C-alpha positions in Angstrom: 0.1 0.0 -0.1 1.2 3.6 -0.7 2.4 5.8 2.3 -0.9 7.8 2.5 -3.2 4.8 2.8 -0.6 3.0 5.5 -1.0 6.2 7.6 -4.7 6.0 6.9 -4.7 2.6 8.1 -2.7 3.0 11.1 -4.7 5.6 12.3 -8.1 3.8 12.1 -6.4 0.6 13.9 -5.8 3.1 16.7 -9.3 4.2 16.5 -10.7 0.9 16.4 -9.0 -0.5 19.3 -9.8 2.8 21.5 -6.3 4.1 21.6 -7.5 7.7 20.5 -10.9 8.8 19.5 -12.5 9.4 16.5 -12.0 13.2 16.9 -8.1 12.8 17.2 -7.9 11.5 13.3 -6.8 14.6 11.9 -4.4 15.2 14.4 -3.1 11.8 14.2 -2.4 11.8 10.7 -0.8 15.0 10.7 1.4 13.8 13.9 2.6 10.3 12.0 3.4 12.9 8.8 5.6 14.9 10.9 7.4 11.6 12.0 7.7 10.9 8.3 9.0 14.4 7.3 5.7 14.7 5.0 4.1 17.8 4.6 1.2 17.0 2.8 -1.3 14.4 2.7 -3.5 12.8 0.1 -6.9 11.9 1.5 -7.6 8.2 1.2 -9.6 5.3 2.1 -7.7 3.0 4.7 -7.4 -0.7 4.3 -8.1 -3.1 6.9 -4.9 -4.8 7.1 -2.8 -6.6 9.9 -0.7 -3.8 11.8 2.4 -5.9 10.9 1.4 -5.1 7.3 1.0 -1.5 7.9 4.1 -0.6 9.7 6.0 -2.8 6.8 4.5 -0.1 4.3 5.6 2.8 6.7 8.9 1.4 7.6 9.6 0.9 3.6 8.8 4.2 2.9 11.0 5.4 5.8 14.2 3.6 4.6 13.7 4.6 0.9 13.5 8.4 2.1 17.1 8.1 4.6 14.7 8.1 7.5 15.8 4.8 8.8 18.2 2.3 8.2 17.2 -0.7 6.5 18.2 -3.0 9.6 16.1 -4.5 12.3 17.3 -2.6 15.4 16.8 0.6 13.7 13.4 -0.2 12.2 12.2 -1.3 15.9 13.4 2.0 17.1 11.4 3.7 14.1 8.1 1.8 14.3 8.0 2.4 17.9 8.4 6.0 17.7 5.4 5.9 15.2 3.2 3.6 17.7 4.2 5.9 20.7 2.2 9.0 18.9 -1.0 6.7 19.1 -0.8 5.3 22.5 -2.5 7.1 25.1 -0.4 8.9 27.7 0.5 7.7 31.0 -2.3 9.7 33.0 -4.9 8.4 30.5 -4.1 4.7 30.9 -3.4 4.8 34.8 -7.1 6.5 35.3 -8.9 4.1 32.8 -7.1 1.0 34.7 -8.1 2.4 38.2 -11.8 3.0 37.0 -11.7 -0.5 35.7 -10.0 -2.1 38.9 -13.0 -0.6 41.0 -15.3 -2.6 39.1 -13.0 -5.6 38.3 -9.8 -6.5 38.8 -9.6 -8.9 35.7 -11.2 -6.1 33.6 -8.3 -3.8 34.4 -5.8 -6.1 33.8 -7.5 -7.1 30.4 -7.8 -3.8 29.3 -3.9 -2.9 30.3 -3.0 -6.2 28.7 -4.8 -5.7 25.3 -3.5 -1.8 25.3 0.2 -3.1 25.2 -0.3 -5.7 22.6 -2.5 -3.2 20.4 0.3 -0.5 20.6 2.6 -3.1 19.5 4.9 -2.6 22.7 4.1 -6.5 22.8 4.8 -7.5 19.3 2.2 -10.3 18.8 3.6 -11.3 15.2 6.8 -12.1 16.8 5.8 -14.1 19.8 3.5 -16.4 17.8 6.7 -17.5 16.0 8.0 -18.9 19.4 8.1 -22.9 19.5 6.0 -24.0 22.4 4.9 -27.7 23.4 4.0 -29.6 26.5 5.9 -32.7 27.8 4.0 -34.9 30.0 6.4 -36.0 33.3 5.8 -37.7 36.6 5.6 -34.1 38.1 2.5 -32.8 35.4 2.5 -31.3 32.2 6.1 -29.2 31.9 5.7 -26.5 29.4 8.7 -26.3 26.9 9.2 -23.1 24.6 12.1 -22.0 22.1 12.2 -18.1 22.6 12.3 -16.8 18.6 10.7 -13.4 19.5 13.6 -11.4 20.7 15.2 -10.0 17.4 18.9 -10.8 16.6 21.3 -7.7 16.4 22.6 -7.2 13.1 26.3 -6.2 12.6 25.6 -3.0 11.3 24.1 -2.0 14.7 26.4 -4.0 16.8 29.1 -1.8 15.4 27.1 1.3 16.0 26.5 0.2 19.6 30.4 -0.3 20.3 30.9 3.7 18.9 28.4 4.8 21.3 28.9 6.7 24.6 28.3 5.1 27.8 25.0 6.4 29.1 23.5 5.5 32.8 19.9 6.9 31.5 17.7 4.8 32.0 19.9 2.6 34.5 18.6 -0.7 33.2 15.6 -2.2 31.2 13.3 -2.1 34.2 13.7 1.5 35.4 10.6 3.6 35.6 12.5 6.0 33.2 11.9 4.0 30.4 8.4 5.2 30.0 8.1 7.0 26.8 11.9 6.7 26.2 13.2 7.2 22.6 15.5 4.2 22.7 19.2 4.2 21.1 21.1 1.3 19.2 22.0 -0.6 22.6 18.6 -0.2 24.1 14.9 -0.5 23.0 12.8 2.2 22.2 9.8 2.6 24.4 7.6 5.6 23.4 4.5 2.9 23.3 5.2 2.0 27.0 3.1 2.5 29.8 3.5 1.4 33.5 0.7 1.0 36.1 1.8 2.3 39.6 1.1 0.6 43.2 2.2 0.0 46.5 3.5 -3.2 47.8 5.0 -3.4 51.4 4.7 0.4 51.7 7.2 1.0 48.9 6.4 2.4 45.3 6.2 -0.3 42.7 5.2 -0.2 38.9 3.6 -3.2 36.7 4.4 -3.6 33.1 4.1 -6.4 30.6 7.0 -8.1 29.2 7.7 -7.5 25.7 8.5 -11.3 25.4 5.5 -12.7 26.7 6.5 -16.4 27.7 3.0 -17.4 29.0 -0.3 -15.5 29.5 -0.3 -12.2 31.0 3.3 -12.2 31.7 4.2 -9.3 33.9 7.1 -7.7 35.4 6.3 -5.8 39.1 9.6 -3.5 39.6 10.5 -1.4 42.3 10.3 2.9 41.5 14.0 3.0 42.7 16.9 1.4 41.1 17.8 -1.0 44.0 19.2 -4.5 43.7 17.7 -7.8 44.5 17.2 -8.9 48.0 15.2 -11.6 49.4 13.9 -10.6 52.6 11.1 -10.6 54.7 10.1 -7.4 53.1 10.3 -9.5 49.9 7.5 -11.9 51.5 5.4 -9.1 52.2 5.3 -7.5 48.6 4.5 -10.6 46.9 1.8 -11.3 49.0 0.3 -7.7 48.8 0.7 -8.0 45.2 -1.5 -11.2 44.9 -3.9 -9.7 47.3 -4.2 -7.0 44.8 -4.5 -9.4 41.8 -5.7 -12.6 43.2 -5.9 -14.0 39.4 -2.5 -13.5 38.8 0.6 -15.7 40.6 3.7 -13.6 41.3 7.4 -14.9 42.2 10.7 -13.4 42.8 14.1 -14.7 41.3 16.6 -15.6 43.7 19.0 -12.9 44.7 22.6 -14.4 44.2 24.4 -15.2 41.1 23.9 -18.4 39.1 20.5 -19.1 40.7 19.2 -15.6 40.2 17.8 -14.1 37.5 19.5 -12.0 34.3 18.9 -8.6 36.3 19.9 -8.7 40.0 20.8 -4.7 40.1 16.9 -3.9 40.1 14.5 -5.5 42.7 11.5 -7.0 40.6 9.1 -9.9 40.5 7.4 -11.7 37.7 3.8 -12.7 37.5 0.6 -13.3 35.4 -2.2 -15.1 34.6 -0.9 -18.7 34.2 -0.8 -21.6 36.2 2.4 -23.6 36.0 3.0 -27.2 36.6 4.7 -26.4 40.0 1.7 -24.5 41.3 -0.7 -27.6 40.2 1.8 -30.1 41.8 0.4 -31.6 45.2 1.9 -31.7 48.8 3.9 -34.9 48.6 5.0 -34.8 52.6 3.1 -32.7 55.0 5.3 -31.2 57.8 4.7 -28.8 60.7 6.5 -26.2 62.2 6.6 -25.4 65.9 4.3 -22.2 66.7 2.6 -22.4 63.4 -0.3 -24.5 63.9 -2.4 -22.2 62.1 -0.1 -22.4 58.9 -0.2 -25.6 56.5 3.0 -26.8 55.2 4.4 -29.5 53.2 7.1 -30.5 50.6 5.8 -30.3 47.2 5.9 -33.0 44.7 8.6 -31.5 42.3 11.8 -32.2 41.2 13.5 -29.0 42.8 13.2 -28.5 46.5 10.0 -26.6 47.4 8.3 -26.0 50.6 4.6 -24.7 50.6 3.1 -23.0 53.3 -0.7 -21.8 53.1 -3.1 -19.7 55.3 -5.7 -16.8 55.6 -3.4 -14.6 57.4 -0.6 -12.6 55.4 1.5 -11.4 58.7 1.7 -15.3 59.8 2.8 -16.6 56.3 5.7 -14.1 56.3 6.8 -14.7 59.4 7.2 -18.4 59.1 8.7 -17.8 55.6 11.3 -15.3 57.1 12.1 -18.3 59.8 12.8 -20.4 56.7 14.9 -18.0 54.9 17.0 -16.9 58.0 17.5 -20.8 58.8 18.4 -21.7 55.2 20.7 -18.8 54.7 22.8 -20.0 57.5 22.3 -23.8 56.9 25.2 -26.4 56.4 24.8 -29.9 56.0 28.0 -31.5 54.7 26.4 -34.8 54.4 23.7 -33.1 51.7 26.3 -31.3 50.3 25.1 -28.1 51.1 27.0 -25.1 52.4 25.8 -22.0 53.5 29.2 -20.3 52.5 32.7 -20.9 51.4 35.5 -18.6 51.9 33.3 -16.0 52.6 31.1 -16.1 49.8 27.4 -16.9 50.8 25.6 -19.9 48.7 22.0 -20.1 50.3 18.9 -18.6 49.1 15.3 -18.7 48.5 13.2 -18.5 45.1 9.9 -17.5 46.3 6.5 -17.7 44.5 3.2 -16.5 45.8 -0.5 -17.0 44.6 -4.2 -17.0 46.1 -6.1 -20.5 46.3 -9.4 -20.9 47.8 -9.3 -18.2 49.6 -6.0 -18.6 51.5 -2.5 -17.1 50.6 0.0 -19.5 49.7 3.8 -19.3 49.6 6.2 -21.9 47.7 9.6 -21.5 49.0 12.2 -23.0 46.3 15.6 -23.6 48.3 18.6 -22.6 46.0 22.2 -22.9 46.5 25.1 -21.6 44.1 28.0 -23.5 45.0 30.4 -24.4 42.1 32.8 -27.2 42.0 35.8 -28.2 39.6 33.4 -30.5 37.6 30.6 -27.9 37.8 32.1 -24.5 37.6 28.9 -22.8 36.4 27.3 -24.3 39.6 26.7 -27.5 41.1 22.9 -27.1 41.2 22.5 -25.5 37.8 22.4 -27.4 34.5 25.6 -30.1 34.4 27.8 -30.2 31.2 26.1 -33.3 30.0 23.0 -30.9 29.2 24.5 -28.0 28.3 23.9 -28.9 24.6 20.0 -28.2 25.5 20.5 -25.6 28.3 23.7 -24.1 29.7 21.8 -20.7 31.6 20.7 -20.0 34.8 17.7 -21.6 36.0 15.5 -18.7 37.0 12.0 -18.3 38.3 10.2 -19.2 35.0 11.9 -22.4 34.7 12.1 -23.3 38.5 7.9 -23.0 38.1 8.0 -25.6 35.1 8.7 -23.5 31.6 11.6 -24.3 30.1 12.8 -21.3 28.1 15.7 -22.6 25.7 17.7 -20.7 23.2 16.4 -20.1 19.8 19.8 -22.0 18.3 17.9 -25.2 19.2 15.3 -24.7 16.4 17.7 -25.0 13.6 19.9 -27.5 15.5 17.2 -30.0 16.1 16.2 -29.7 12.5 19.5 -30.5 11.2 19.7 -33.3 13.5 16.3 -34.9 13.4 17.2 -34.6 9.5 20.5 -36.3 10.5 19.4 -39.0 12.6 16.7 -40.2 9.8 19.4 -40.4 7.3 21.7 -42.3 9.4 24.4 -39.5 9.0 27.7 -39.1 11.4 26.3 -36.7 13.6 29.9 -36.0 15.3 30.9 -34.9 11.6 28.5 -31.8 11.6 30.0 -29.1 13.7 26.4 -27.4 14.0 25.1 -30.4 15.9 28.1 -32.4 17.4 27.4 -31.4 20.7 24.2 -33.4 20.6 25.9 -36.8 19.5 25.8 -38.6 22.6 22.1 -37.6 23.5 21.2 -38.6 19.8 22.7 -41.9 20.1 20.7 -42.8 23.2 17.4 -41.8 21.6 18.5 -43.9 18.6 18.7 -46.5 21.0 15.4 -46.0 22.5 13.2 -45.6 19.8 12.2 -46.8 16.0 13.0 -43.3 14.5 11.7 -42.5 10.8 10.8 -39.2 9.2 7.1 -39.1 10.6 8.0 -39.2 14.3 11.3 -37.9 14.8 10.1 -34.0 15.5 7.7 -35.7 18.5 10.6 -37.9 19.7 12.9 -34.7 19.7 10.3 -32.4 21.4 9.7 -35.1 24.2 13.3 -36.0 25.1 14.2 -32.0 25.6 11.2 -32.2 28.0 12.8 -35.0 29.9 16.1 -33.7 29.6 14.6 -30.3 31.0 13.1 -32.3 33.8 16.1 -34.0 34.7 17.7 -30.2 34.8 15.3 -29.4 37.3 16.3 -32.3 39.7 20.1 -31.1 39.3 18.9 -27.9 40.4 16.9 -29.3 43.4 19.4 -28.8 46.5 17.8 -32.5 47.7 17.8 -35.4 45.7 14.5 -37.3 45.0 15.3 -40.2 47.1 15.0 -41.6 50.8 18.7 -39.9 51.4 17.5 -36.5 50.0 14.1 -36.6 51.7 15.7 -37.4 55.1 18.1 -34.4 54.5 15.0 -32.4 53.6 13.4 -32.8 56.8 16.6 -32.3 58.9 16.6 -29.1 57.4 12.6 -28.4 58.3 13.3 -29.5 61.7 16.2 -27.1 62.2 13.8 -23.9 61.5 13.2 -22.3 64.9 
């Protein structure tokens, strides 16, 4: 479509999706024209095209006119600038969210999530390219995703980023100053980004949605201040405050130590959403009791990692017990179970906490974590072991802990090549692109009768089995009698 039709269609899209009003049409057309350095507009009819196609026409015009480099990074900066023109102001978004919240909490989040998608902050046409499937295990249905929605930087953008002067604004990708920020080559544009304020545990926080949605309504809840991640009593208070405000959402925090923590430890934040993970569905395997907390239900969860679940109607009581468990775990050493609170002054023990509401009760899952390293496992003993690095080498953070594998994009191509090679009987070790999978592929070949019709399903199933094994490796207590005895020994130590 020509540029005028594209602009008209984009403005109609914004009106149809309640981003702007019909009365804003001429202003919106002129504002987009200004961004495109057009001093005239030819009246035309709009087309009912997909947003991706409309933006593609606008980007094609911008690159031909020299307004934008023909590169995915530069195009993302430019089309975000265009969408920012049509995205409601923060005050309007907050006002509408609060008005809806007073009527229905779900209606408020539904509105906000739809806006984040309609404004192209969440690029739905990229998210749909992610590979997703479910693997059935003894612990329930484990979710697997190969993330393809985050665009790769091209060499031109990488070279430009290296020449840029260092800047500390915004301090990180989570800071509130990202709202409306124009972006740069090494920092995404956020003109169409809107955040919702709230108070958690007496501190100012904001909620946003993740632009790379790993599950339904994947949100991020972050401190208004750029302050480091810390798991302590106040973190439990904040998590429970959030699920009280949004009982249809869960919320959890990455741990606060390297290896077992998330990718951003410099800014306190939690992740939540409207989704029930396999871990949340997992039952209590062994009921336990803590002295002085007869009013709190507690137990060990049937899960490959080491999880204590506590539940009750009184937030303060859950916070008190969670704090006691955390304090005990921070200083806990059990050499027989290969658990050390610290070595050479470096602390190792922390917790990954997850909160939810269930049947009118507050519920906290406390996942015991330890980041000790060994000569055989220099990246972490309670971390994916080297034999599984061909599938996943990265940290096991909150999302993976709950039962969703976020796997690297390289696997899409590698699994395609591996499947073809296995069906054709090729020498996998001779192909550099898939040689790391040889031992695993040999095991699979011995296990199944492989053909072109079943190889994809077999590889998906086996990837899920690998991920479940990785979760078990990350559990500080093994899933056997010896591990159970060690787990109960720790629980008895909590005072």
